[in-house]
mmCIF entry with sequence, helices, sheets and N, C-alpha, C, O atoms, coordinates in Angstrom:
data_MODEL
# 
_entry.id   MODEL 
# 
_entity.id                         1 
_entity.type                       polymer 
_entity.pdbx_number_of_molecules   1 
# 
_entity_poly.entity_id                      1 
_entity_poly.type                           'polypeptide(L)' 
_entity_poly.nstd_linkage                   no 
_entity_poly.nstd_monomer                   no 
_entity_poly.pdbx_seq_one_letter_code       
;(UNK)(UNK)(UNK)(UNK)(UNK)(UNK)(UNK)(UNK)(UNK)(UNK)(UNK)(UNK)(UNK)(UNK)(UNK)(UNK)
(UNK)(UNK)(UNK)(UNK)(UNK)(UNK)(UNK)(UNK)(UNK)(UNK)(UNK)(UNK)(UNK)(UNK)(UNK)(UNK)
(UNK)(UNK)(UNK)(UNK)(UNK)(UNK)(UNK)(UNK)(UNK)(UNK)(UNK)(UNK)(UNK)
;
_entity_poly.pdbx_seq_one_letter_code_can   XXXXXXXXXXXXXXXXXXXXXXXXXXXXXXXXXXXXXXXXXXXXX 
_entity_poly.pdbx_strand_id                 A 
# 
loop_
_entity_poly_seq.entity_id 
_entity_poly_seq.num 
_entity_poly_seq.mon_id 
_entity_poly_seq.hetero 
1 1  UNK n 
1 2  UNK n 
1 3  UNK n 
1 4  UNK n 
1 5  UNK n 
1 6  UNK n 
1 7  UNK n 
1 8  UNK n 
1 9  UNK n 
1 10 UNK n 
1 11 UNK n 
1 12 UNK n 
1 13 UNK n 
1 14 UNK n 
1 15 UNK n 
1 16 UNK n 
1 17 UNK n 
1 18 UNK n 
1 19 UNK n 
1 20 UNK n 
1 21 UNK n 
1 22 UNK n 
1 23 UNK n 
1 24 UNK n 
1 25 UNK n 
1 26 UNK n 
1 27 UNK n 
1 28 UNK n 
1 29 UNK n 
1 30 UNK n 
1 31 UNK n 
1 32 UNK n 
1 33 UNK n 
1 34 UNK n 
1 35 UNK n 
1 36 UNK n 
1 37 UNK n 
1 38 UNK n 
1 39 UNK n 
1 40 UNK n 
1 41 UNK n 
1 42 UNK n 
1 43 UNK n 
1 44 UNK n 
1 45 UNK n 
# 
_struct_asym.id          A 
_struct_asym.entity_id   1 
# 
loop_
_struct_conf.conf_type_id 
_struct_conf.id 
_struct_conf.pdbx_PDB_helix_id 
_struct_conf.beg_label_comp_id 
_struct_conf.beg_label_asym_id 
_struct_conf.beg_label_seq_id 
_struct_conf.pdbx_beg_PDB_ins_code 
_struct_conf.end_label_comp_id 
_struct_conf.end_label_asym_id 
_struct_conf.end_label_seq_id 
_struct_conf.pdbx_end_PDB_ins_code 
_struct_conf.beg_auth_comp_id 
_struct_conf.beg_auth_asym_id 
_struct_conf.beg_auth_seq_id 
_struct_conf.end_auth_comp_id 
_struct_conf.end_auth_asym_id 
_struct_conf.end_auth_seq_id 
_struct_conf.pdbx_PDB_helix_class 
_struct_conf.details 
_struct_conf.pdbx_PDB_helix_length 
HELX_P HELX_P1 AA1 UNK A 3  ? UNK A 24 ? UNK A 3  UNK A 24 1 ? 22 
HELX_P HELX_P2 AA2 UNK A 28 ? UNK A 43 ? UNK A 28 UNK A 43 1 ? 16 
# 
_struct_conf_type.id          HELX_P 
_struct_conf_type.criteria    ? 
_struct_conf_type.reference   ? 
# 
loop_
_atom_site.group_PDB 
_atom_site.id 
_atom_site.type_symbol 
_atom_site.label_atom_id 
_atom_site.label_alt_id 
_atom_site.label_comp_id 
_atom_site.label_asym_id 
_atom_site.label_entity_id 
_atom_site.label_seq_id 
_atom_site.pdbx_PDB_ins_code 
_atom_site.Cartn_x 
_atom_site.Cartn_y 
_atom_site.Cartn_z 
_atom_site.occupancy 
_atom_site.B_iso_or_equiv 
_atom_site.pdbx_formal_charge 
_atom_site.auth_seq_id 
_atom_site.auth_comp_id 
_atom_site.auth_asym_id 
_atom_site.auth_atom_id 
_atom_site.pdbx_PDB_model_num 
ATOM 1   N N  . UNK A 1 1  ? 23.021 31.884 12.644 1.00 0.00 ? 1  UNK A N  1 
ATOM 2   C CA . UNK A 1 1  ? 22.770 30.466 12.815 1.00 0.00 ? 1  UNK A CA 1 
ATOM 3   C C  . UNK A 1 1  ? 22.245 29.918 11.482 1.00 0.00 ? 1  UNK A C  1 
ATOM 4   O O  . UNK A 1 1  ? 21.280 30.444 10.929 1.00 0.00 ? 1  UNK A O  1 
ATOM 5   N N  . UNK A 1 2  ? 22.876 28.873 10.975 1.00 0.00 ? 2  UNK A N  1 
ATOM 6   C CA . UNK A 1 2  ? 22.437 28.320 9.689  1.00 0.00 ? 2  UNK A CA 1 
ATOM 7   C C  . UNK A 1 2  ? 21.061 27.641 9.775  1.00 0.00 ? 2  UNK A C  1 
ATOM 8   O O  . UNK A 1 2  ? 20.634 27.180 10.833 1.00 0.00 ? 2  UNK A O  1 
ATOM 9   N N  . UNK A 1 3  ? 20.404 27.600 8.644  1.00 0.00 ? 3  UNK A N  1 
ATOM 10  C CA . UNK A 1 3  ? 19.061 27.029 8.576  1.00 0.00 ? 3  UNK A CA 1 
ATOM 11  C C  . UNK A 1 3  ? 19.052 25.550 8.947  1.00 0.00 ? 3  UNK A C  1 
ATOM 12  O O  . UNK A 1 3  ? 18.091 25.072 9.551  1.00 0.00 ? 3  UNK A O  1 
ATOM 13  N N  . UNK A 1 4  ? 20.103 24.824 8.596  1.00 0.00 ? 4  UNK A N  1 
ATOM 14  C CA . UNK A 1 4  ? 20.143 23.394 8.924  1.00 0.00 ? 4  UNK A CA 1 
ATOM 15  C C  . UNK A 1 4  ? 20.174 23.173 10.431 1.00 0.00 ? 4  UNK A C  1 
ATOM 16  O O  . UNK A 1 4  ? 19.549 22.241 10.936 1.00 0.00 ? 4  UNK A O  1 
ATOM 17  N N  . UNK A 1 5  ? 20.891 24.018 11.144 1.00 0.00 ? 5  UNK A N  1 
ATOM 18  C CA . UNK A 1 5  ? 20.949 23.881 12.609 1.00 0.00 ? 5  UNK A CA 1 
ATOM 19  C C  . UNK A 1 5  ? 19.594 24.210 13.232 1.00 0.00 ? 5  UNK A C  1 
ATOM 20  O O  . UNK A 1 5  ? 19.166 23.551 14.180 1.00 0.00 ? 5  UNK A O  1 
ATOM 21  N N  . UNK A 1 6  ? 18.926 25.223 12.700 1.00 0.00 ? 6  UNK A N  1 
ATOM 22  C CA . UNK A 1 6  ? 17.598 25.586 13.210 1.00 0.00 ? 6  UNK A CA 1 
ATOM 23  C C  . UNK A 1 6  ? 16.623 24.439 13.007 1.00 0.00 ? 6  UNK A C  1 
ATOM 24  O O  . UNK A 1 6  ? 15.822 24.137 13.892 1.00 0.00 ? 6  UNK A O  1 
ATOM 25  N N  . UNK A 1 7  ? 16.685 23.797 11.843 1.00 0.00 ? 7  UNK A N  1 
ATOM 26  C CA . UNK A 1 7  ? 15.757 22.693 11.573 1.00 0.00 ? 7  UNK A CA 1 
ATOM 27  C C  . UNK A 1 7  ? 16.012 21.516 12.512 1.00 0.00 ? 7  UNK A C  1 
ATOM 28  O O  . UNK A 1 7  ? 15.062 20.864 12.945 1.00 0.00 ? 7  UNK A O  1 
ATOM 29  N N  . UNK A 1 8  ? 17.277 21.231 12.836 1.00 0.00 ? 8  UNK A N  1 
ATOM 30  C CA . UNK A 1 8  ? 17.556 20.149 13.784 1.00 0.00 ? 8  UNK A CA 1 
ATOM 31  C C  . UNK A 1 8  ? 17.100 20.523 15.191 1.00 0.00 ? 8  UNK A C  1 
ATOM 32  O O  . UNK A 1 8  ? 16.602 19.668 15.923 1.00 0.00 ? 8  UNK A O  1 
ATOM 33  N N  . UNK A 1 9  ? 17.261 21.786 15.578 1.00 0.00 ? 9  UNK A N  1 
ATOM 34  C CA . UNK A 1 9  ? 16.779 22.222 16.892 1.00 0.00 ? 9  UNK A CA 1 
ATOM 35  C C  . UNK A 1 9  ? 15.266 22.086 16.997 1.00 0.00 ? 9  UNK A C  1 
ATOM 36  O O  . UNK A 1 9  ? 14.747 21.662 18.030 1.00 0.00 ? 9  UNK A O  1 
ATOM 37  N N  . UNK A 1 10 ? 14.563 22.444 15.935 1.00 0.00 ? 10 UNK A N  1 
ATOM 38  C CA . UNK A 1 10 ? 13.096 22.316 15.919 1.00 0.00 ? 10 UNK A CA 1 
ATOM 39  C C  . UNK A 1 10 ? 12.701 20.844 16.009 1.00 0.00 ? 10 UNK A C  1 
ATOM 40  O O  . UNK A 1 10 ? 11.756 20.495 16.717 1.00 0.00 ? 10 UNK A O  1 
ATOM 41  N N  . UNK A 1 11 ? 13.417 19.988 15.301 1.00 0.00 ? 11 UNK A N  1 
ATOM 42  C CA . UNK A 1 11 ? 13.127 18.550 15.342 1.00 0.00 ? 11 UNK A CA 1 
ATOM 43  C C  . UNK A 1 11 ? 13.314 17.999 16.748 1.00 0.00 ? 11 UNK A C  1 
ATOM 44  O O  . UNK A 1 11 ? 12.474 17.241 17.234 1.00 0.00 ? 11 UNK A O  1 
ATOM 45  N N  . UNK A 1 12 ? 14.400 18.369 17.401 1.00 0.00 ? 12 UNK A N  1 
ATOM 46  C CA . UNK A 1 12 ? 14.657 17.903 18.772 1.00 0.00 ? 12 UNK A CA 1 
ATOM 47  C C  . UNK A 1 12 ? 13.577 18.428 19.705 1.00 0.00 ? 12 UNK A C  1 
ATOM 48  O O  . UNK A 1 12 ? 13.077 17.681 20.546 1.00 0.00 ? 12 UNK A O  1 
ATOM 49  N N  . UNK A 1 13 ? 13.209 19.690 19.575 1.00 0.00 ? 13 UNK A N  1 
ATOM 50  C CA . UNK A 1 13 ? 12.189 20.275 20.442 1.00 0.00 ? 13 UNK A CA 1 
ATOM 51  C C  . UNK A 1 13 ? 10.842 19.582 20.263 1.00 0.00 ? 13 UNK A C  1 
ATOM 52  O O  . UNK A 1 13 ? 10.152 19.309 21.245 1.00 0.00 ? 13 UNK A O  1 
ATOM 53  N N  . UNK A 1 14 ? 10.467 19.300 19.032 1.00 0.00 ? 14 UNK A N  1 
ATOM 54  C CA . UNK A 1 14 ? 9.195  18.612 18.777 1.00 0.00 ? 14 UNK A CA 1 
ATOM 55  C C  . UNK A 1 14 ? 9.215  17.216 19.389 1.00 0.00 ? 14 UNK A C  1 
ATOM 56  O O  . UNK A 1 14 ? 8.227  16.785 19.984 1.00 0.00 ? 14 UNK A O  1 
ATOM 57  N N  . UNK A 1 15 ? 10.327 16.512 19.247 1.00 0.00 ? 15 UNK A N  1 
ATOM 58  C CA . UNK A 1 15 ? 10.431 15.161 19.817 1.00 0.00 ? 15 UNK A CA 1 
ATOM 59  C C  . UNK A 1 15 ? 10.324 15.188 21.333 1.00 0.00 ? 15 UNK A C  1 
ATOM 60  O O  . UNK A 1 15 ? 9.661  14.334 21.921 1.00 0.00 ? 15 UNK A O  1 
ATOM 61  N N  . UNK A 1 16 ? 10.963 16.153 21.970 1.00 0.00 ? 16 UNK A N  1 
ATOM 62  C CA . UNK A 1 16 ? 10.917 16.242 23.437 1.00 0.00 ? 16 UNK A CA 1 
ATOM 63  C C  . UNK A 1 16 ? 9.510  16.588 23.905 1.00 0.00 ? 16 UNK A C  1 
ATOM 64  O O  . UNK A 1 16 ? 9.019  15.996 24.866 1.00 0.00 ? 16 UNK A O  1 
ATOM 65  N N  . UNK A 1 17 ? 8.861  17.528 23.246 1.00 0.00 ? 17 UNK A N  1 
ATOM 66  C CA . UNK A 1 17 ? 7.500  17.911 23.638 1.00 0.00 ? 17 UNK A CA 1 
ATOM 67  C C  . UNK A 1 17 ? 6.533  16.751 23.437 1.00 0.00 ? 17 UNK A C  1 
ATOM 68  O O  . UNK A 1 17 ? 5.714  16.465 24.310 1.00 0.00 ? 17 UNK A O  1 
ATOM 69  N N  . UNK A 1 18 ? 6.624  16.087 22.298 1.00 0.00 ? 18 UNK A N  1 
ATOM 70  C CA . UNK A 1 18 ? 5.746  14.945 22.039 1.00 0.00 ? 18 UNK A CA 1 
ATOM 71  C C  . UNK A 1 18 ? 6.016  13.821 23.025 1.00 0.00 ? 18 UNK A C  1 
ATOM 72  O O  . UNK A 1 18 ? 5.090  13.144 23.470 1.00 0.00 ? 18 UNK A O  1 
ATOM 73  N N  . UNK A 1 19 ? 7.275  13.622 23.363 1.00 0.00 ? 19 UNK A N  1 
ATOM 74  C CA . UNK A 1 19 ? 7.623  12.586 24.330 1.00 0.00 ? 19 UNK A CA 1 
ATOM 75  C C  . UNK A 1 19 ? 7.025  12.886 25.704 1.00 0.00 ? 19 UNK A C  1 
ATOM 76  O O  . UNK A 1 19 ? 6.503  11.991 26.370 1.00 0.00 ? 19 UNK A O  1 
ATOM 77  N N  . UNK A 1 20 ? 7.103  14.129 26.117 1.00 0.00 ? 20 UNK A N  1 
ATOM 78  C CA . UNK A 1 20 ? 6.521  14.507 27.407 1.00 0.00 ? 20 UNK A CA 1 
ATOM 79  C C  . UNK A 1 20 ? 5.006  14.329 27.418 1.00 0.00 ? 20 UNK A C  1 
ATOM 80  O O  . UNK A 1 20 ? 4.435  13.875 28.409 1.00 0.00 ? 20 UNK A O  1 
ATOM 81  N N  . UNK A 1 21 ? 4.362  14.689 26.313 1.00 0.00 ? 21 UNK A N  1 
ATOM 82  C CA . UNK A 1 21 ? 2.909  14.510 26.231 1.00 0.00 ? 21 UNK A CA 1 
ATOM 83  C C  . UNK A 1 21 ? 2.530  13.034 26.292 1.00 0.00 ? 21 UNK A C  1 
ATOM 84  O O  . UNK A 1 21 ? 1.567  12.666 26.965 1.00 0.00 ? 21 UNK A O  1 
ATOM 85  N N  . UNK A 1 22 ? 3.285  12.190 25.592 1.00 0.00 ? 22 UNK A N  1 
ATOM 86  C CA . UNK A 1 22 ? 3.009  10.756 25.636 1.00 0.00 ? 22 UNK A CA 1 
ATOM 87  C C  . UNK A 1 22 ? 3.280  10.191 27.023 1.00 0.00 ? 22 UNK A C  1 
ATOM 88  O O  . UNK A 1 22 ? 2.555  9.311  27.487 1.00 0.00 ? 22 UNK A O  1 
ATOM 89  N N  . UNK A 1 23 ? 4.314  10.688 27.685 1.00 0.00 ? 23 UNK A N  1 
ATOM 90  C CA . UNK A 1 23 ? 4.645  10.228 29.031 1.00 0.00 ? 23 UNK A CA 1 
ATOM 91  C C  . UNK A 1 23 ? 3.525  10.574 30.007 1.00 0.00 ? 23 UNK A C  1 
ATOM 92  O O  . UNK A 1 23 ? 3.179  9.772  30.875 1.00 0.00 ? 23 UNK A O  1 
ATOM 93  N N  . UNK A 1 24 ? 2.968  11.759 29.861 1.00 0.00 ? 24 UNK A N  1 
ATOM 94  C CA . UNK A 1 24 ? 1.868  12.173 30.738 1.00 0.00 ? 24 UNK A CA 1 
ATOM 95  C C  . UNK A 1 24 ? 0.611  11.347 30.506 1.00 0.00 ? 24 UNK A C  1 
ATOM 96  O O  . UNK A 1 24 ? -0.196 11.174 31.419 1.00 0.00 ? 24 UNK A O  1 
ATOM 97  N N  . UNK A 1 25 ? 0.441  10.836 29.291 1.00 0.00 ? 25 UNK A N  1 
ATOM 98  C CA . UNK A 1 25 ? -0.738 10.028 28.968 1.00 0.00 ? 25 UNK A CA 1 
ATOM 99  C C  . UNK A 1 25 ? -0.526 8.544  29.216 1.00 0.00 ? 25 UNK A C  1 
ATOM 100 O O  . UNK A 1 25 ? -1.429 7.739  28.988 1.00 0.00 ? 25 UNK A O  1 
ATOM 101 N N  . UNK A 1 26 ? 0.667  8.175  29.684 1.00 0.00 ? 26 UNK A N  1 
ATOM 102 C CA . UNK A 1 26 ? 0.901  6.793  30.059 1.00 0.00 ? 26 UNK A CA 1 
ATOM 103 C C  . UNK A 1 26 ? 1.494  5.910  28.979 1.00 0.00 ? 26 UNK A C  1 
ATOM 104 O O  . UNK A 1 26 ? 1.576  4.695  29.157 1.00 0.00 ? 26 UNK A O  1 
ATOM 105 N N  . UNK A 1 27 ? 1.904  6.484  27.876 1.00 0.00 ? 27 UNK A N  1 
ATOM 106 C CA . UNK A 1 27 ? 2.524  5.708  26.802 1.00 0.00 ? 27 UNK A CA 1 
ATOM 107 C C  . UNK A 1 27 ? 4.044  5.713  26.983 1.00 0.00 ? 27 UNK A C  1 
ATOM 108 O O  . UNK A 1 27 ? 4.763  6.455  26.313 1.00 0.00 ? 27 UNK A O  1 
ATOM 109 N N  . UNK A 1 28 ? 4.512  4.870  27.900 1.00 0.00 ? 28 UNK A N  1 
ATOM 110 C CA . UNK A 1 28 ? 5.921  4.914  28.286 1.00 0.00 ? 28 UNK A CA 1 
ATOM 111 C C  . UNK A 1 28 ? 6.850  4.424  27.182 1.00 0.00 ? 28 UNK A C  1 
ATOM 112 O O  . UNK A 1 28 ? 7.924  4.995  26.995 1.00 0.00 ? 28 UNK A O  1 
ATOM 113 N N  . UNK A 1 29 ? 6.474  3.398  26.456 1.00 0.00 ? 29 UNK A N  1 
ATOM 114 C CA . UNK A 1 29 ? 7.317  2.863  25.398 1.00 0.00 ? 29 UNK A CA 1 
ATOM 115 C C  . UNK A 1 29 ? 7.489  3.842  24.253 1.00 0.00 ? 29 UNK A C  1 
ATOM 116 O O  . UNK A 1 29 ? 8.600  4.064  23.771 1.00 0.00 ? 29 UNK A O  1 
ATOM 117 N N  . UNK A 1 30 ? 6.367  4.432  23.816 1.00 0.00 ? 30 UNK A N  1 
ATOM 118 C CA . UNK A 1 30 ? 6.436  5.396  22.722 1.00 0.00 ? 30 UNK A CA 1 
ATOM 119 C C  . UNK A 1 30 ? 7.198  6.643  23.150 1.00 0.00 ? 30 UNK A C  1 
ATOM 120 O O  . UNK A 1 30 ? 7.895  7.261  22.345 1.00 0.00 ? 30 UNK A O  1 
ATOM 121 N N  . UNK A 1 31 ? 7.063  7.006  24.408 1.00 0.00 ? 31 UNK A N  1 
ATOM 122 C CA . UNK A 1 31 ? 7.794  8.157  24.918 1.00 0.00 ? 31 UNK A CA 1 
ATOM 123 C C  . UNK A 1 31 ? 9.293  7.924  24.845 1.00 0.00 ? 31 UNK A C  1 
ATOM 124 O O  . UNK A 1 31 ? 10.048 8.823  24.476 1.00 0.00 ? 31 UNK A O  1 
ATOM 125 N N  . UNK A 1 32 ? 9.725  6.721  25.196 1.00 0.00 ? 32 UNK A N  1 
ATOM 126 C CA . UNK A 1 32 ? 11.143 6.384  25.120 1.00 0.00 ? 32 UNK A CA 1 
ATOM 127 C C  . UNK A 1 32 ? 11.656 6.376  23.693 1.00 0.00 ? 32 UNK A C  1 
ATOM 128 O O  . UNK A 1 32 ? 12.784 6.791  23.429 1.00 0.00 ? 32 UNK A O  1 
ATOM 129 N N  . UNK A 1 33 ? 10.829 5.905  22.777 1.00 0.00 ? 33 UNK A N  1 
ATOM 130 C CA . UNK A 1 33 ? 11.224 5.891  21.369 1.00 0.00 ? 33 UNK A CA 1 
ATOM 131 C C  . UNK A 1 33 ? 11.409 7.320  20.861 1.00 0.00 ? 33 UNK A C  1 
ATOM 132 O O  . UNK A 1 33 ? 12.379 7.608  20.160 1.00 0.00 ? 33 UNK A O  1 
ATOM 133 N N  . UNK A 1 34 ? 10.497 8.205  21.208 1.00 0.00 ? 34 UNK A N  1 
ATOM 134 C CA . UNK A 1 34 ? 10.633 9.592  20.767 1.00 0.00 ? 34 UNK A CA 1 
ATOM 135 C C  . UNK A 1 34 ? 11.841 10.271 21.393 1.00 0.00 ? 34 UNK A C  1 
ATOM 136 O O  . UNK A 1 34 ? 12.483 11.106 20.756 1.00 0.00 ? 34 UNK A O  1 
ATOM 137 N N  . UNK A 1 35 ? 12.156 9.919  22.638 1.00 0.00 ? 35 UNK A N  1 
ATOM 138 C CA . UNK A 1 35 ? 13.375 10.466 23.238 1.00 0.00 ? 35 UNK A CA 1 
ATOM 139 C C  . UNK A 1 35 ? 14.614 9.981  22.506 1.00 0.00 ? 35 UNK A C  1 
ATOM 140 O O  . UNK A 1 35 ? 15.569 10.735 22.318 1.00 0.00 ? 35 UNK A O  1 
ATOM 141 N N  . UNK A 1 36 ? 14.595 8.728  22.095 1.00 0.00 ? 36 UNK A N  1 
ATOM 142 C CA . UNK A 1 36 ? 15.734 8.187  21.350 1.00 0.00 ? 36 UNK A CA 1 
ATOM 143 C C  . UNK A 1 36 ? 15.860 8.872  19.989 1.00 0.00 ? 36 UNK A C  1 
ATOM 144 O O  . UNK A 1 36 ? 16.972 9.158  19.545 1.00 0.00 ? 36 UNK A O  1 
ATOM 145 N N  . UNK A 1 37 ? 14.746 9.133  19.331 1.00 0.00 ? 37 UNK A N  1 
ATOM 146 C CA . UNK A 1 37 ? 14.779 9.836  18.045 1.00 0.00 ? 37 UNK A CA 1 
ATOM 147 C C  . UNK A 1 37 ? 15.289 11.266 18.244 1.00 0.00 ? 37 UNK A C  1 
ATOM 148 O O  . UNK A 1 37 ? 16.072 11.770 17.439 1.00 0.00 ? 37 UNK A O  1 
ATOM 149 N N  . UNK A 1 38 ? 14.840 11.911 19.319 1.00 0.00 ? 38 UNK A N  1 
ATOM 150 C CA . UNK A 1 38 ? 15.317 13.260 19.617 1.00 0.00 ? 38 UNK A CA 1 
ATOM 151 C C  . UNK A 1 38 ? 16.807 13.283 19.926 1.00 0.00 ? 38 UNK A C  1 
ATOM 152 O O  . UNK A 1 38 ? 17.512 14.211 19.530 1.00 0.00 ? 38 UNK A O  1 
ATOM 153 N N  . UNK A 1 39 ? 17.289 12.262 20.635 1.00 0.00 ? 39 UNK A N  1 
ATOM 154 C CA . UNK A 1 39 ? 18.718 12.181 20.933 1.00 0.00 ? 39 UNK A CA 1 
ATOM 155 C C  . UNK A 1 39 ? 19.525 11.962 19.657 1.00 0.00 ? 39 UNK A C  1 
ATOM 156 O O  . UNK A 1 39 ? 20.609 12.523 19.496 1.00 0.00 ? 39 UNK A O  1 
ATOM 157 N N  . UNK A 1 40 ? 18.995 11.147 18.755 1.00 0.00 ? 40 UNK A N  1 
ATOM 158 C CA . UNK A 1 40 ? 19.683 10.918 17.488 1.00 0.00 ? 40 UNK A CA 1 
ATOM 159 C C  . UNK A 1 40 ? 19.713 12.201 16.648 1.00 0.00 ? 40 UNK A C  1 
ATOM 160 O O  . UNK A 1 40 ? 20.699 12.479 15.965 1.00 0.00 ? 40 UNK A O  1 
ATOM 161 N N  . UNK A 1 41 ? 18.640 12.966 16.703 1.00 0.00 ? 41 UNK A N  1 
ATOM 162 C CA . UNK A 1 41 ? 18.621 14.236 15.983 1.00 0.00 ? 41 UNK A CA 1 
ATOM 163 C C  . UNK A 1 41 ? 19.557 15.247 16.624 1.00 0.00 ? 41 UNK A C  1 
ATOM 164 O O  . UNK A 1 41 ? 20.132 16.086 15.931 1.00 0.00 ? 41 UNK A O  1 
ATOM 165 N N  . UNK A 1 42 ? 19.716 15.177 17.938 1.00 0.00 ? 42 UNK A N  1 
ATOM 166 C CA . UNK A 1 42 ? 20.595 16.108 18.641 1.00 0.00 ? 42 UNK A CA 1 
ATOM 167 C C  . UNK A 1 42 ? 22.054 15.874 18.289 1.00 0.00 ? 42 UNK A C  1 
ATOM 168 O O  . UNK A 1 42 ? 22.874 16.783 18.419 1.00 0.00 ? 42 UNK A O  1 
ATOM 169 N N  . UNK A 1 43 ? 22.390 14.674 17.847 1.00 0.00 ? 43 UNK A N  1 
ATOM 170 C CA . UNK A 1 43 ? 23.773 14.384 17.440 1.00 0.00 ? 43 UNK A CA 1 
ATOM 171 C C  . UNK A 1 43 ? 24.167 15.276 16.263 1.00 0.00 ? 43 UNK A C  1 
ATOM 172 O O  . UNK A 1 43 ? 25.335 15.640 16.125 1.00 0.00 ? 43 UNK A O  1 
ATOM 173 N N  . UNK A 1 44 ? 23.205 15.626 15.420 1.00 0.00 ? 44 UNK A N  1 
ATOM 174 C CA . UNK A 1 44 ? 23.487 16.447 14.245 1.00 0.00 ? 44 UNK A CA 1 
ATOM 175 C C  . UNK A 1 44 ? 23.698 17.922 14.577 1.00 0.00 ? 44 UNK A C  1 
ATOM 176 O O  . UNK A 1 44 ? 24.073 18.709 13.708 1.00 0.00 ? 44 UNK A O  1 
ATOM 177 N N  . UNK A 1 45 ? 23.458 18.297 15.836 1.00 0.00 ? 45 UNK A N  1 
ATOM 178 C CA . UNK A 1 45 ? 23.698 19.682 16.221 1.00 0.00 ? 45 UNK A CA 1 
ATOM 179 C C  . UNK A 1 45 ? 25.170 19.862 16.413 1.00 0.00 ? 45 UNK A C  1 
ATOM 180 O O  . UNK A 1 45 ? 25.621 20.959 16.743 1.00 0.00 ? 45 UNK A O  1 
# 
């Protein structure tokens, strides 16, 4: 697996985890933004 793919996977994973944490704390708008950023990063996979 190339290093570039690993870095995009890590980026997507961080965005999803951060989004879930924000969702649990009640920050719904920021959670949606992080999901959108994670989805945009997932396009590069």
